[in-house]
C-alpha positions as a Markdown table, in Angstrom:
| # | Residue | x | y | z |
|---|---|---|---|---|
| 1 | Phe | 21.7 | -2.0 | 82.7 |
| 2 | Trp | 19.7 | -4.7 | 81.1 |
| 3 | Asp | 16.3 | -3.4 | 82.2 |
| 4 | Gly | 14.0 | -2.8 | 79.3 |
| 5 | Ile | 16.0 | -5.1 | 76.9 |
| 6 | Asp | 13.9 | -7.6 | 75.2 |
| 7 | Pro | 15.9 | -10.7 | 74.6 |
| 8 | Lys | 13.6 | -11.7 | 71.6 |
| 9 | Asp | 14.7 | -8.4 | 69.9 |
| 10 | Pro | 17.2 | -9.2 | 67.1 |
| 11 | Thr | 18.7 | -5.7 | 67.5 |
| 12 | Asn | 19.2 | -6.1 | 71.2 |
| 13 | Gly | 17.6 | -2.6 | 71.9 |
| 14 | Ile | 19.9 | -0.8 | 69.3 |
| 15 | Pro | 17.9 | 1.6 | 67.1 |
| 16 | Ile | 18.0 | 0.6 | 63.5 |
| 17 | Ile | 17.9 | 3.4 | 60.9 |
| 18 | Gly | 17.1 | 2.8 | 57.3 |
| 19 | Asn | 17.4 | -0.6 | 55.7 |
| 20 | Asp | 19.8 | -2.2 | 58.4 |
| 21 | Ile | 17.6 | -5.3 | 59.0 |
| 22 | Val | 17.8 | -8.3 | 56.9 |
| 23 | Ala | 14.5 | -8.9 | 55.1 |
| 24 | Thr | 12.4 | -11.9 | 56.6 |
| 25 | Pro | 12.8 | -15.2 | 54.6 |
| 26 | Val | 10.0 | -16.4 | 52.5 |
| 27 | Ile | 9.2 | -20.3 | 52.8 |
| 28 | Ser | 7.4 | -21.7 | 49.8 |
| 29 | Gln | 6.0 | -25.0 | 48.9 |
| 30 | Asp | 4.0 | -25.6 | 45.9 |
| 31 | Glu | 0.7 | -27.7 | 46.4 |
| 32 | Gly | 1.3 | -31.2 | 46.0 |
| 33 | Ser | 5.1 | -31.0 | 46.2 |
| 34 | Asn | 7.4 | -32.3 | 48.8 |
| 35 | Asp | 10.0 | -29.7 | 47.9 |
| 36 | Val | 10.3 | -26.6 | 50.2 |
| 37 | Thr | 12.2 | -23.6 | 49.0 |
| 38 | Ile | 13.4 | -20.6 | 51.1 |
| 39 | Ser | 14.5 | -17.2 | 49.7 |
| 40 | Cys | 15.5 | -13.8 | 51.0 |
| 41 | Ser | 15.4 | -10.5 | 49.2 |
| 42 | Thr | 18.5 | -9.1 | 50.9 |
| 43 | Pro | 21.5 | -9.7 | 48.6 |
| 44 | Gly | 24.4 | -11.6 | 50.2 |
| 45 | Ala | 22.3 | -12.9 | 53.2 |
| 46 | Thr | 22.8 | -16.4 | 54.6 |
| 47 | Ile | 19.7 | -18.3 | 55.5 |
| 48 | Tyr | 19.6 | -20.7 | 58.4 |
| 49 | Tyr | 16.7 | -23.2 | 58.8 |
| 50 | Thr | 15.3 | -25.9 | 61.2 |
| 51 | Thr | 12.9 | -28.5 | 60.6 |
| 52 | Asp | 12.1 | -29.5 | 64.3 |
| 53 | Gly | 10.3 | -26.3 | 65.1 |
| 54 | Thr | 13.1 | -24.8 | 67.1 |
| 55 | Thr | 14.4 | -21.2 | 66.3 |
| 56 | Pro | 17.3 | -21.3 | 63.7 |
| 57 | Ser | 20.4 | -19.3 | 64.1 |
| 58 | Ser | 24.0 | -19.6 | 62.8 |
| 59 | Thr | 24.7 | -22.3 | 65.6 |
| 60 | Asn | 21.2 | -24.0 | 65.5 |
| 61 | Gly | 20.0 | -25.5 | 62.2 |
| 62 | Ala | 21.5 | -25.8 | 58.9 |
| 63 | Ala | 22.6 | -23.2 | 56.2 |
| 64 | Tyr | 20.1 | -23.3 | 53.4 |
| 65 | Ser | 21.6 | -24.0 | 49.9 |
| 66 | Ser | 19.0 | -25.9 | 48.0 |
| 67 | Ala | 15.4 | -27.2 | 48.1 |
| 68 | Ile | 14.4 | -29.2 | 51.2 |
| 69 | Thr | 12.7 | -32.5 | 50.4 |
| 70 | Leu | 10.1 | -33.5 | 52.9 |
| 71 | Ser | 9.6 | -37.2 | 54.0 |
| 72 | Glu | 6.9 | -36.2 | 56.5 |
| 73 | Thr | 4.9 | -32.9 | 57.5 |
| 74 | Lys | 7.3 | -30.5 | 59.4 |
| 75 | Thr | 7.3 | -27.0 | 60.7 |
| 76 | Ile | 10.2 | -25.2 | 59.0 |
| 77 | Lys | 11.5 | -22.0 | 60.4 |
| 78 | Ala | 14.0 | -19.8 | 58.8 |
| 79 | Ile | 16.1 | -16.8 | 59.6 |
| 80 | Ala | 18.4 | -14.7 | 57.5 |
| 81 | Thr | 21.8 | -13.1 | 58.5 |
| 82 | Lys | 24.4 | -10.6 | 57.1 |
| 83 | Asn | 27.4 | -9.2 | 58.5 |
| 84 | Gly | 26.8 | -5.6 | 59.6 |
| 85 | Met | 23.0 | -5.9 | 59.5 |
| 86 | Ala | 20.6 | -7.0 | 62.2 |
| 87 | Asn | 19.2 | -10.6 | 61.8 |
| 88 | Ser | 15.7 | -10.9 | 60.1 |
| 89 | Ala | 12.7 | -11.9 | 61.9 |
| 90 | Val | 12.0 | -15.7 | 62.0 |
| 91 | Ala | 9.7 | -17.1 | 59.4 |
| 92 | Ser | 7.7 | -20.1 | 60.2 |
| 93 | Lys | 5.6 | -22.5 | 58.0 |
| 94 | Ile | 4.0 | -25.8 | 58.4 |
| 95 | Cys | 4.9 | -27.7 | 55.3 |
| 96 | Thr | 2.8 | -30.7 | 54.4 |
| 97 | Tyr | 4.1 | -34.0 | 53.2 |
| 98 | Ser | 2.3 | -35.5 | 50.3 |
| 99 | Asn | 2.5 | -39.1 | 49.5 |
| 100 | Glu | 0.9 | -38.9 | 46.2 |
| 101 | Asp | 2.9 | -40.0 | 43.2 |
């Protein structure tokens, strides 16, 4: 029964038609800034993120609500979810801590 199912496939092998997949989050950091923002173009989506390099989910990481302030260089990963839609792909970015004042 499970043959051919890719465990990394957010749709679990279910064909997705149209726009039923949440948009991949965008992780942004302005040069010289220690603030990192995450956005998603899917209205009503919830973004989950991690700062330890692990894959985020609704049970791993934190729900994003405001800018993340770095205290050291981190790999930030983010995923977006919305009821009734397949989860987004995971976004990943190495965000660099700047100690310049």
